All heavy atoms as an XYZ file, in Angstrom:
606
protein
N      -7.453     17.793    -10.043
C      -6.883     16.467     -9.933
C      -7.681     15.653     -8.906
O      -8.399     16.211     -8.099
C      -5.422     16.499     -9.712
C      -5.077     17.216     -8.358
N      -4.798     18.578     -8.285
C      -4.932     16.772     -7.147
C      -4.502     18.882     -7.036
N      -4.576     17.766     -6.337
N      -7.492     14.380     -8.957
C      -8.331     13.431     -8.205
C      -7.412     12.651     -7.200
O      -6.282     12.305     -7.530
C      -8.992     12.444     -9.059
C      -9.898     13.095    -10.113
C     -10.415     12.027    -11.103
C     -11.055     13.833     -9.496
N      -7.884     12.389     -6.052
C      -7.312     11.547     -4.950
C      -8.247     10.475     -4.616
O      -9.421     10.699     -4.376
C      -6.926     12.432     -3.777
C      -5.883     13.460     -4.090
N      -4.573     13.171     -4.139
C      -6.016     14.771     -4.239
C      -3.912     14.308     -4.397
N      -4.828     15.269     -4.479
N      -7.697      9.229     -4.473
C      -8.623      8.102     -4.174
C      -9.071      8.031     -2.691
O      -8.315      8.400     -1.779
C      -7.735      6.876     -4.492
C      -6.324      7.347     -4.436
C      -6.360      8.783     -4.740
N     -10.323      7.641     -2.515
C     -10.843      7.178     -1.211
C     -11.538      5.920     -1.439
O     -11.879      5.534     -2.568
C     -11.761      8.272     -0.591
C     -13.057      8.453     -1.461
C     -11.122      9.561     -0.349
C     -14.193      7.830     -0.842
N     -11.810      5.144     -0.392
C     -12.514      3.901     -0.482
C     -13.569      3.873      0.682
O     -13.369      4.336      1.781
C     -11.653      2.672     -0.373
C     -12.431      1.417     -0.689
C     -10.928      2.559      0.991
C     -11.583      0.193     -1.040
N     -14.802      3.462      0.304
C     -15.872      3.340      1.251
C     -15.999      1.889      1.683
O     -16.080      0.967      0.930
C     -17.212      3.737      0.606
C     -18.389      3.676      1.608
C     -19.625      4.125      0.974
N     -19.651      5.586      0.763
C     -19.871      6.508      1.591
N     -20.135      6.196      2.852
N     -19.889      7.802      1.296
N     -15.902      1.711      3.058
C     -15.909      0.400      3.672
C     -17.188      0.335      4.568
O     -17.601      1.398      5.185
C     -14.725      0.141      4.510
C     -13.342      0.170      3.751
C     -12.226      0.033      4.714
C     -13.370     -0.854      2.685
N     -17.821     -0.836      4.638
C     -19.009     -1.055      5.393
C     -18.814     -2.068      6.498
O     -18.117     -3.038      6.280
C     -20.194     -1.510      4.514
C     -20.462     -0.488      3.424
N     -21.349      0.506      3.638
C     -20.048     -0.368      2.139
C     -21.517      1.238      2.564
N     -20.622      0.783      1.678
N     -19.426     -1.808      7.681
C     -19.291     -2.776      8.745
C     -20.401     -3.822      8.591
O     -21.209     -3.833      7.645
C     -19.309     -2.080     10.071
C     -20.578     -1.385     10.421
O     -21.654     -1.621      9.768
O     -20.649     -0.550     11.377
N     -20.505     -4.714      9.600
C     -21.418     -5.842      9.625
C     -22.881     -5.429      9.544
O     -23.718     -6.134      8.939
C     -21.204     -6.795     10.784
N     -23.234     -4.258     10.013
C     -24.597     -3.819      9.982
C     -24.905     -2.881      8.813
O     -25.934     -2.337      8.707
C     -25.017     -3.150     11.332
C     -25.034     -4.125     12.419
C     -24.193     -1.932     11.598
N     -23.878     -2.664      7.985
C     -24.103     -1.848      6.762
C     -23.696     -0.429      6.883
O     -23.853      0.354      5.873
N     -23.253      0.079      7.976
C     -22.798      1.494      8.137
C     -21.520      1.693      7.297
O     -20.623      0.826      7.425
C     -22.640      1.803      9.556
N     -21.402      2.729      6.501
C     -20.311      2.937      5.712
C     -19.484      4.115      6.189
O     -19.947      5.024      6.867
N     -18.229      4.060      5.866
C     -17.322      5.143      6.249
C     -16.249      5.304      5.078
O     -15.825      4.265      4.570
C     -16.591      4.877      7.573
C     -15.683      5.979      7.974
C     -15.359      5.857      9.438
N     -14.272      6.871      9.701
C     -13.328      6.785     10.617
N     -13.260      5.625     11.312
N     -12.498      7.730     10.726
N     -15.846      6.524      4.814
C     -14.895      6.808      3.741
C     -13.501      6.939      4.324
O     -13.303      7.634      5.373
C     -15.300      8.080      3.052
C     -16.620      7.978      2.290
C     -17.148      9.348      1.933
N     -16.265     10.216      1.273
C     -16.187     10.431     -0.017
N     -17.211      9.955     -0.750
N     -15.328     11.267     -0.567
N     -12.532      6.334      3.683
C     -11.088      6.447      4.064
C     -10.234      6.863      2.966
O     -10.484      6.404      1.870
C     -10.582      5.057      4.562
C     -11.307      4.512      5.795
C     -12.387      3.648      5.692
C     -10.932      4.906      7.039
C     -13.009      3.163      6.830
C     -11.566      4.433      8.186
C     -12.644      3.567      8.099
N      -9.256      7.717      3.197
C      -8.308      8.053      2.135
C      -7.582      6.744      1.733
O      -7.373      5.847      2.616
C      -7.291      8.974      2.844
C      -8.038      9.490      4.033
C      -8.987      8.457      4.425
N      -7.155      6.591      0.507
C      -6.516      5.372      0.052
C      -5.360      5.666     -0.882
O      -5.438      6.589     -1.677
C      -7.572      4.435     -0.630
N      -4.363      4.874     -0.772
C      -3.273      4.799     -1.722
C      -3.625      3.802     -2.833
O      -4.168      2.686     -2.467
C      -1.966      4.353     -1.115
C      -1.357      5.335     -0.198
C      -1.694      5.404      1.157
C      -0.397      6.321     -0.620
C      -1.081      6.292      2.036
C       0.181      7.197      0.217
C      -0.157      7.224      1.583
N      -3.334      4.054     -4.065
C      -3.392      3.038     -5.105
C      -2.024      2.772     -5.581
O      -1.362      3.803     -5.916
C      -4.334      3.444     -6.274
C      -5.819      3.726     -5.934
C      -6.541      4.105     -7.178
C      -6.374      2.467     -5.338
N      -1.575      1.571     -5.689
C      -0.213      1.314     -5.958
C       0.037      0.095     -6.919
O      -0.648     -0.844     -6.713
C       0.539      1.139     -4.642
C       1.978      0.707     -4.842
N       2.994      1.566     -5.255
C       2.579     -0.559     -4.733
C       4.101      0.866     -5.281
N       3.859     -0.373     -4.990
N       0.875      0.236     -7.856
C       1.443     -0.927     -8.592
C       2.865     -0.537     -8.865
O       3.410      0.483     -8.474
C       0.641     -1.244     -9.849
C       0.696     -0.234    -10.972
O       1.520      0.628    -10.928
N      -0.286     -0.260    -11.853
N       3.575     -1.413     -9.615
C       4.998     -1.121     -9.837
C       5.264      0.020    -10.724
O       6.414      0.519    -10.798
C       5.651     -2.405    -10.399
C       5.195     -2.749    -11.776
C       5.856     -4.057    -12.262
N       5.351     -4.326    -13.608
C       6.084     -4.889    -14.541
N       7.354     -5.174    -14.309
N       5.517     -5.106    -15.702
N       4.289      0.581    -11.451
C       4.442      1.695    -12.351
C       4.106      2.998    -11.703
O       4.696      4.014    -11.933
C       3.551      1.494    -13.548
C       3.800      2.441    -14.630
C       2.899      2.285    -15.892
N       2.517      0.893    -16.030
C       1.532      0.522    -16.796
N       0.900      1.372    -17.483
N       1.232     -0.775    -16.968
N       3.096      3.046    -10.862
C       2.569      4.333    -10.337
C       1.970      4.164     -8.917
O       1.491      3.096     -8.576
C       1.564      4.949    -11.345
C       0.315      4.117    -11.367
C       1.247      6.334    -11.019
N       2.000      5.255     -8.115
C       1.338      5.297     -6.889
C       0.502      6.581     -6.927
O       1.000      7.683     -7.159
C       2.307      5.323     -5.699
O       3.071      4.135     -5.746
C       1.614      5.505     -4.398
N      -0.759      6.458     -6.643
C      -1.635      7.638     -6.417
C      -1.835      7.830     -4.963
O      -2.126      6.963     -4.201
C      -3.018      7.435     -7.073
C      -3.047      7.386     -8.561
C      -4.489      7.263     -9.092
C      -2.412      8.627     -9.211
N      -1.638      9.087     -4.551
C      -1.706      9.458     -3.136
C      -3.124      9.965     -2.687
O      -3.785     10.580     -3.570
C      -0.697     10.585     -2.830
C       0.762     10.311     -3.095
C       1.571     11.501     -2.843
C       1.263      9.093     -2.311
N      -3.541      9.619     -1.547
C      -4.830     10.132     -1.079
C      -4.700     11.652     -0.732
O      -3.615     12.158     -0.444
C      -5.171      9.295      0.169
C      -3.763      8.878      0.673
C      -2.935      8.773     -0.574
N      -5.827     12.323     -0.624
C      -5.802     13.724     -0.188
C      -5.981     13.595      1.333
O      -6.837     12.905      1.810
C      -6.943     14.475     -0.804
N      -5.170     14.338      2.086
C      -5.324     14.311      3.491
C      -5.986     15.547      4.072
O      -6.197     15.712      5.208
C      -3.930     14.124      4.131
C      -3.410     12.737      3.909
C      -2.384     12.540      3.005
C      -3.829     11.680      4.584
C      -1.900     11.257      2.715
C      -3.332     10.362      4.385
C      -2.381     10.228      3.377
N      -6.400     16.429      3.197
C      -7.102     17.622      3.626
C      -8.574     17.333      3.865
O      -9.210     16.607      3.142
C      -7.080     18.672      2.440
O      -7.958     19.760      2.708
N      -9.130     17.844      4.946
C     -10.523     17.537      5.206
C     -11.516     18.294      4.232
O     -12.635     18.019      4.154
C     -10.791     18.119      6.618
C      -9.670     19.119      6.806
C      -8.539     18.591      6.010
N     -10.866     19.152      3.342
C     -11.670     19.888      2.387
C     -11.720     19.196      1.035
O     -12.488     19.584      0.155
C     -11.109     21.298      2.242
C     -11.113     22.113      3.490
C      -9.891     22.382      4.116
C     -12.246     22.505      4.136
C      -9.899     23.082      5.251
C     -12.280     23.201      5.263
C     -11.076     23.522      5.905
N     -10.992     18.105      0.902
C     -10.962     17.289     -0.386
C     -12.005     16.179     -0.257
O     -11.884     15.382      0.650
C      -9.555     16.801     -0.623
O      -9.590     16.039     -1.755
N     -12.870     16.076     -1.219
C     -13.849     15.062     -1.200
C     -13.273     13.631     -1.604
O     -13.604     12.641     -0.957
C     -15.034     15.382     -2.191
C     -16.031     14.279     -2.232
C     -15.669     16.695     -1.764
N     -12.415     13.610     -2.557
C     -11.826     12.372     -2.995
C     -12.685     11.624     -4.008
O     -13.899     11.868     -4.128
N     -12.140     10.683     -4.799
C     -12.807      9.905     -5.775
C     -12.950      8.582     -5.199
O     -12.021      7.758     -4.949
C     -11.949      9.823     -7.032
C     -12.518      8.931     -8.133
S     -14.151      9.402     -8.759
C     -13.690     10.970     -9.598
N     -14.236      8.101     -4.943
C     -14.586      6.772     -4.417
C     -14.234      5.688     -5.424
O     -14.809      5.648     -6.545
C     -16.046      6.769     -4.030
C     -16.424      5.531     -3.226
O     -15.535      4.670     -2.978
O     -17.580      5.428     -2.839
N     -13.381      4.784     -5.022
C     -13.008      3.632     -5.837
C     -13.620      2.347     -5.459
O     -13.318      1.330     -5.957
C     -11.434      3.471     -5.859
C     -10.996      3.200     -4.502
C     -10.762      4.708     -6.497
C      -9.608      2.558     -4.387
N     -14.639      2.413     -4.548
C     -15.270      1.211     -4.053
C     -15.928      0.345     -5.169
O     -15.915     -0.837     -5.049
C     -16.375      1.516     -3.023
O     -15.835      2.306     -1.972
N     -16.384      0.974     -6.213
C     -17.020      0.236     -7.251
C     -16.214      0.254     -8.567
O     -16.736     -0.051     -9.641
C     -18.383      0.842     -7.522
C     -19.332      0.716     -6.342
C     -20.689      1.055     -6.702
N     -21.569      0.851     -5.548
C     -22.559      1.629     -5.181
N     -22.857      2.675     -5.977
N     -23.285      1.348     -4.172
N     -14.966      0.497     -8.415
C     -14.050      0.479     -9.649
C     -13.373      1.806     -9.766
O     -13.699      2.825     -9.124
N     -12.385      1.809    -10.688
C     -11.596      3.018    -10.987
C     -12.222      3.881    -11.968
O     -12.902      3.394    -12.860
C     -10.239      2.546    -11.548
C      -9.330      1.755    -10.677
C      -8.040      1.479    -11.386
C      -9.048      2.439     -9.332
N     -12.095      5.133    -11.786
C     -12.615      6.116    -12.843
C     -11.888      5.866    -14.138
O     -10.666      5.423    -14.126
C     -12.269      7.516    -12.286
C     -11.533      7.368    -11.049
C     -11.445      5.883    -10.716
N     -12.519      6.155    -15.242
C     -11.977      5.900    -16.539
C     -10.634      6.634    -16.709
O      -9.677      6.065    -17.380
C     -12.974      6.420    -17.608
C     -12.578      5.916    -19.012
C     -13.680      6.142    -19.956
O     -14.839      5.957    -19.578
O     -13.367      6.581    -21.100
N     -10.441      7.787    -16.115
C      -9.226      8.553    -16.267
C      -7.994      7.781    -15.698
O      -6.862      8.040    -16.111
C      -9.259      9.915    -15.501
C     -10.349     10.769    -16.017
C     -11.650     10.694    -15.106
O     -12.057      9.524    -14.795
O     -12.254     11.733    -14.872
N      -8.210      6.850    -14.754
C      -7.126      6.138    -14.130
C      -6.884      4.721    -14.765
O      -5.835      4.201    -14.427
C      -7.387      5.942    -12.642
C      -7.426      7.220    -11.878
C      -7.078      8.495    -12.273
C      -7.863      7.363    -10.520
N      -7.286      9.400    -11.291
C      -7.747      8.770    -10.171
C      -8.309      6.508     -9.545
C      -8.043      9.260     -8.955
C      -8.679      6.992     -8.298
C      -8.552      8.364     -8.050
N      -7.790      4.241    -15.612
C      -7.589      2.883    -16.161
C      -6.300      2.681    -16.830
O      -5.692      1.611    -16.657
C      -8.820      2.513    -17.090
C     -10.035      2.289    -16.271
O      -9.981      1.822    -15.144
N     -11.159      2.386    -16.889
N      -5.886      3.709    -17.630
C      -4.550      3.474    -18.399
C      -3.438      3.343    -17.431
O      -2.459      2.723    -17.694
C      -4.416      4.602    -19.374
C      -3.358      4.327    -20.397
C      -3.581      3.062    -21.234
O      -4.690      2.764    -21.564
O      -2.590      2.439    -21.527
N      -3.448      4.090    -16.323
C      -2.299      4.025    -15.413
C      -2.100      2.682    -14.764
O      -0.961      2.253    -14.513
C      -2.537      5.030    -14.286
C      -2.558      6.529    -14.524
C      -3.000      7.260    -13.323
C      -1.142      6.925    -14.995
N      -3.172      1.945    -14.544
C      -3.117      0.687    -13.844
C      -3.396     -0.497    -14.705
O      -3.355     -1.701    -14.220
C      -4.130      0.706    -12.640
C      -3.744      1.720    -11.588
C      -4.431      2.913    -11.561
C      -2.701      1.484    -10.754
C      -4.117      3.870    -10.609
C      -2.347      2.463     -9.808
C      -3.081      3.614     -9.731
N      -3.700     -0.342    -15.982
C      -4.086     -1.502    -16.919
C      -3.020     -2.585    -16.904
O      -1.870     -2.357    -17.105
C      -4.269     -0.932    -18.270
C      -4.901     -1.917    -19.184
C      -5.206     -1.396    -20.566
N      -5.758     -0.074    -20.475
C      -7.030      0.251    -20.420
N      -7.926     -0.795    -20.484
N      -7.539      1.420    -20.354
N      -3.493     -3.827    -16.632
C      -2.670     -5.047    -16.836
C      -1.739     -5.285    -15.698
O      -1.017     -6.293    -15.797
N      -1.647     -4.500    -14.719
C      -0.731     -4.774    -13.554
C      -1.534     -4.983    -12.310
O      -2.553     -4.340    -12.109
C       0.250     -3.605    -13.383
C       1.296     -3.360    -14.532
C       1.980     -2.119    -14.304
C       2.181     -4.528    -14.616
N      -1.005     -5.830    -11.373
C      -1.662     -5.939    -10.081
C      -1.729     -4.597     -9.411
O      -0.813     -3.840     -9.414
C      -0.761     -6.973     -9.243
C      -0.027     -7.605    -10.356
C       0.154     -6.675    -11.483
N      -2.829     -4.373     -8.694
C      -3.080     -3.105     -8.037
C      -3.384     -3.395     -6.588
O      -4.143     -4.179     -6.167
C      -4.368     -2.491     -8.643
C      -4.930     -1.231     -7.985
C      -3.883     -0.122     -8.102
C      -6.213     -0.864     -8.680
N      -2.675     -2.586     -5.714
C      -2.876     -2.633     -4.228
C      -3.646     -1.434     -3.819
O      -3.391     -0.327     -4.303
C      -1.490     -2.675     -3.520
C      -0.741     -3.861     -3.621
C       0.493     -3.913     -2.765
O       0.937     -2.777     -2.335
O       1.101     -4.963     -2.607
N      -4.653     -1.648     -3.005
C      -5.394     -0.567     -2.425
C      -5.087     -0.565     -0.903
O      -5.272     -1.550     -0.224
C      -7.000     -0.740     -2.629
C      -7.722      0.334     -1.913
C      -7.262     -0.796     -4.058
N      -4.636      0.538     -0.437
C      -4.206      0.670      0.957
C      -4.947      1.876      1.635
O      -4.752      3.004      1.201
C      -2.688      0.900      1.078
C      -1.925     -0.186      0.402
C      -2.245      1.035      2.563
C      -0.493      0.018      0.074
N      -5.825      1.525      2.550
C      -6.658      2.532      3.215
C      -5.877      3.131      4.404
O      -5.148      2.397      5.121
C      -7.905      1.941      3.704
N      -6.076      4.411      4.594
C      -5.491      5.075      5.759
C      -6.579      5.259      6.855
O      -7.629      5.900      6.638
C      -4.960      6.499      5.404
C      -4.378      7.203      6.618
C      -3.910      6.323      4.325
N      -6.400      4.591      7.944
C      -7.401      4.626      9.038
C      -6.804      5.193     10.245
O      -6.183      4.528     11.122
C      -7.884      3.170      9.322
O      -6.780      2.384      9.736
C      -8.568      2.528      8.133
N      -6.930      6.516     10.389
C      -6.260      7.149     11.513
C      -4.778      7.138     11.406
O      -4.246      7.749     10.488
N      -4.094      6.465     12.325
C      -2.636      6.436     12.220
C      -2.109      5.063     11.632
O      -0.952      4.731     11.838
C      -2.019      6.661     13.651
C      -2.489      5.569     14.614
O      -3.235      4.636     14.313
N      -1.893      5.618     15.818
N      -2.969      4.248     10.943
C      -2.565      3.045     10.339
C      -2.805      3.086      8.844
O      -3.766      3.731      8.356
C      -3.356      1.829     10.931
C      -3.175      1.661     12.355
C      -3.941      0.492     12.864
O      -4.133     -0.542     12.204
N      -4.436      0.577     14.063
N      -2.044      2.301      8.131
C      -2.217      2.003      6.710
C      -2.603      0.577      6.609
O      -1.792     -0.289      7.058
C      -1.048      2.343      5.902
N      -3.765      0.191      6.024
C      -4.298     -1.203      6.053
C      -4.452     -1.569      4.526
O      -5.151     -0.909      3.814
C      -5.631     -1.292      6.808
C      -6.146     -2.682      6.720
C      -5.431     -0.777      8.207
N      -3.780     -2.671      4.156
C      -3.988     -3.216      2.869
C      -5.356     -3.798      2.686
O      -5.779     -4.695      3.446
C      -2.951     -4.304      2.514
C      -2.976     -4.749      1.088
C      -1.746     -5.629      0.874
C      -1.706     -6.206     -0.553
N      -0.636     -7.083     -0.822
N      -6.174     -3.250      1.765
C      -7.587     -3.683      1.594
C      -7.629     -4.750      0.528
O      -8.375     -5.706      0.655
C      -8.463     -2.473      1.256
C      -8.396     -1.370      2.348
C      -9.827     -2.898      0.942
C      -8.921     -1.866      3.687
N      -6.910     -4.544     -0.553
C      -7.123     -5.459     -1.680
C      -5.818     -5.502     -2.581
O      -5.149     -4.462     -2.635
C      -8.335     -5.075     -2.490
N      -5.687     -6.564     -3.243
C      -4.750     -6.677     -4.322
C      -5.536     -7.275     -5.469
O      -6.100     -8.368     -5.327
C      -3.552     -7.522     -3.968
N      -5.681     -6.598     -6.548
C      -6.433     -7.049     -7.679
C      -5.780     -6.803     -8.986
O      -4.901     -5.984     -9.052
C      -7.846     -6.409     -7.670
C      -7.828     -4.874     -7.738
C      -9.162     -4.285     -7.520
O      -9.896     -4.765     -6.745
N      -9.470     -3.199     -8.171
N      -6.259     -7.437     -9.985
C      -5.809     -7.261    -11.397
C      -6.538     -6.093    -11.975
O      -7.763     -5.974    -11.866
C      -5.985     -8.493    -12.232
C      -5.204     -8.578    -13.416
C      -3.772     -8.833    -13.032
N      -2.995     -9.514    -14.051
C      -1.728     -9.392    -14.115
N      -1.114     -8.538    -13.329
N      -1.030    -10.036    -14.965
N      -5.882     -5.118    -12.527
C      -6.569     -3.970    -13.074
C      -6.857     -4.282    -14.498
O      -6.446     -5.150    -15.165
C      -5.751     -2.715    -12.964
O      -4.440     -2.864    -13.527
């Protein structure tokens, strides 16, 4: 099974991966919190396996940064 992560870049281009929740009114995908789980990078879009889950509904991406949850985006899937 797959858990979402998102790669974010700072002003100089350094990137870092963060666990992420994907949420809409129909479904919520949870991030993996294990350091042994690689996660599925959603920075460039959703994997095909997830498209049907989120199709046609607004999608929230919430990154977990240490002890905070930060809303990254709300987009139409």
